[in-house]
Steps between C-alpha positions, in 0.01 A plus 500: 500500500786672308623218278729355767704811574388504865345244733275548801539348844467119514164359606475191716313194373325237717737228373806489272390518135592212267328643191253772406285642222434872463148601394533880502654785699333396826404134461718190498488132596777340704581135562660403832570178688424484872680171560192286439300660219530751220297815554398728213431849635372814332566864573297786350686767697840481338633267769375685808256220589447144377217247502532206738604273213342202323653153509631373165676175573764400751821586312661840422375667183712560193269740313172691499350595163194715425248426226525728193145610591563516874303824542189317378545134601720537815678176407845409633740209446767401752764228481729363765838334542360149532308434176163662575292759313202672664247748367248748639212669319385702802789746538708271717236428763527126429728270298461153354755279322513439127361248426238552774497130597880465519620307805868513405699774327474490118864610468824472696729776614462872453206588274455806279162601351338732244155596375420490130444863388139420401433297813165678531370307198705175502568439874851382411800512734855365474747348744849351505752399763874512551514121507711371211305373196156568652392728214238773461132439572160646416176485699151619403305585814151352501573275202799276567561271794879487477798702376600434137866493396533727195878524448659187362810681371646635825873416482609200705547596863302821452388676820244779462558785744248752365197516270351812347226553240500813285180696428527373141479137618863385476616281788862528617689276743846549646706179517736513798715213372838615370469581127128423522394839367136600473192316375259697281155399376279705268193275536483369861120457488500289181281195581701250293830589664696827512839540331797614709841614384820537702676837477870527598635751249705774666541323835846434639619139522379345822238770563224408746178700473330566833200714410298687239347849504294661228455875446298595192675301223835471676593175674758498776 
């Protein structure tokens, strides 16, 4: 509570945490694997107590992402390490795959996800995996029946390790292939096909990007 100068005593969790999403000072979601299923749990007491956990697939999670309008729509996306994406619009009390009728994973490998900043009006989400050459995909909940590949310019062998959408609508993707750089798209919702560009300027030779973080207008 003092900008990281001091830390309180550690608090035990029901299971080891693979990933989490912080809602506010007292509320967060955690994703854990119990050996058979993934459980998404919620605490509203700053980690003192947790919900029993809701099943979201049978593989460890890679990420949990909150809707831009989470306070109103209570919508959550989760992705795992085996090609699956799940969503919940009831505050994590239940999850279903995207697409809802999927019987096999739509991707392979470790999947990263992001909400479009105006998800509340366009129901658009994004996903990509760390499988080489698999690309970046878009899905419109309630409208489409499958994921649509929207990045045809990802460098050969590209492996996306992180997606993030800015409040202004720009979609960024970190390419974890050596010298892969970053993918940037100013119009990811464009119906006729978004335009991506690869950014490598300023990176050392052989650099591998592993993640992206956005604070105000600064990208890390």
